[in-house]
N, C-alpha and C positions, 0 to 999 in steps of 0.2 A: 414554417414553424420558426420561431425566433431562437436566438441563442440563449443558452441559460445564463440566469443572472448569478448563480452560485458556484460557477466554475469558469476557468479561462484555460485556452489551450494554444500550443503554437509549436513552431520549429525555430531552431537556430543553429547556426554553424558552430561546431565545437572549437575551442581556441587553444585548450591545454592550460589556460589560466583561468582563475576565478572569474565568473560572468555574472552580471546583475541583468535579471529578467523582470521586465515591468508587466504586471498582469492586471493592474488596476485596484488591488486590494491586497491586504496582508493575509497570507494563506494560512489555513489551519492544516492543510494536507497537500503534498507535492509528489508526483511521480514522473521521472525523467527515464527515457529509454534511449540508448545509443543505436542508431540505424546500421552501424557497420558490425559491431560485435554482440549486439542485443543485451549488454549489461544495462540492469534496471537499478534505479535508485529511488526509494521510498521513503518520505519523510513525513511525521505530523507533528502538531505544536506540542505534544506532550513528551517529545523526544529531546528537545534541546536544541540550541543552536549549533550549527555546523555538524550534525549527526545524521544519519540515516541508515536504511537497511539496504545493502547492496547485494543483488543477485547477479552473480557472474556466470552463470550456467548458460546463457544465451537461449533460454528456452521460454515458451509462452505459457500462460495459465490455461489450464484445460477447463474451460467454460461448458464445454459439450458434454462432458463426463465428470460431474462433480463427485468428489469423495462422500459428500453428505448435502443434503438440500433440506429445506423445509420452510416453515411460515413463522415469523415473529420473534423478535429478540428483545431482551430488556438488558440494561446496562447499569453498572455502577463502577466508577473509577476505571480500572483496566480490566474489568471481569464482564463478560458478555454471557447471558444465560438464554439458552433457546426456550420458547415457550411451548415448543412441541417436543415430542420425544425423540431421542436418538440412541444409538447403540455404538459405542466406541471404547477402545481400549485407552489406558493411561497414556497421555501424550500422542495418541495416533494422529491428532490434527496439527501437532506443533509443526510450524513451518509452512503451514497451508494459508491461504487467504480466505477471509471471509467476506464476501461480496454481496450487497443487497441488489436484489433485482430491479428495484426503481432508481437505483443510482443516486438516491437522495442523500446518502451518507457515503463519506469515503471509505475505501477498503481497510480492513484490519488485518494485520499479520498476527497470526495466533502463535503465541509463545508456549503454551502448555494447556492441557485440558485434563478434567478428571474422567475416571473410568465409569460409564453409565451403561446401564441395560434397560431400554424402554423407559427412559426417563429424560427430563430436560439435561442438555449438556451444559457444563460450566468451563468456559474457555477464557484463559488469560491472554490479553493481548498486548502488543508493544503500543504504547501511547494511549489516548483516550478512547474508551469503549463508545461504539455507535449504538443508538437504539433504533430499531425499525420495525414496524409491525407487519410490513409486507414480506414477500418471498425472499429467501437468501440461499447462496450456495457456498460451500466450502470447498475450494479447489486447490489442487497442487499443480506444480510444473509439470510438463509433459515429459521432462527428462530429469536425470540427477543433477540438477543445478544446486550450486552451493550459495548460501547467504551468510552475510556477515554484517554485524553492526558497526558502523563507522563512527569513531569519536571525534574525528575531524574530517576536513575536505568534503562534508555533506552538503546539506541544505542549510542556509540561514534565512530565516523570513525577515523582510523589510517592510517598511510602512506601505509601499505601493507596489510589491513584488517579493522577490527572493534572490538569494546568490546561490549559484551551483559552484562548489569547490573545484579545485584544481586537480581532482582525482584522476589519475592517469589511465584507469581503465574505462571510466565513464567519459570523462571530457578529453576525448581522443581526437586530435587534429585530423582534419579531413573526414570527419564524421558529421553527421546531422544529428542533433538531439531533439526529440520529440518530448514536449513537456505538457503536463496538465496540473492545474492548481485548483483547489477547492477553498471555498470560504468557510 
């Protein structure tokens, strides 16, 4: 099986200073994870340069036990609507990640949702919404992690890669950073 053409991934030693990462394209989404303290930084092209959502809880996404799952999504702007029926309370999915089973679209961080009972769920996400006709999962962290929107020191896209800011929680000297970038 060959490497996917719509994504690149790798590792790099953290320096504590801003770092340029070459991935071969200008990314539309980037995920960076620190191997030491498990801090995660997610950015997509609708968030703006130098920004990102940082998870400082050191926990992983619980893909084995999603809070919600189904098949089919439509998108417009920053709103994703499921094409199947869900039951959820107002903002119950806020702070969770919507991940397509195919991996064809980048993950979306859910900012808010409407209350629904046996009806399509309406989810507002950070950045541009992704459309996928396949299966999806809405997952949460396995522990009480905290997330914050960074206004500086996040991810900045470049023509042929991206810059990781000098954030001291993520870009921690003596750590390895694992990164994935999507076209």
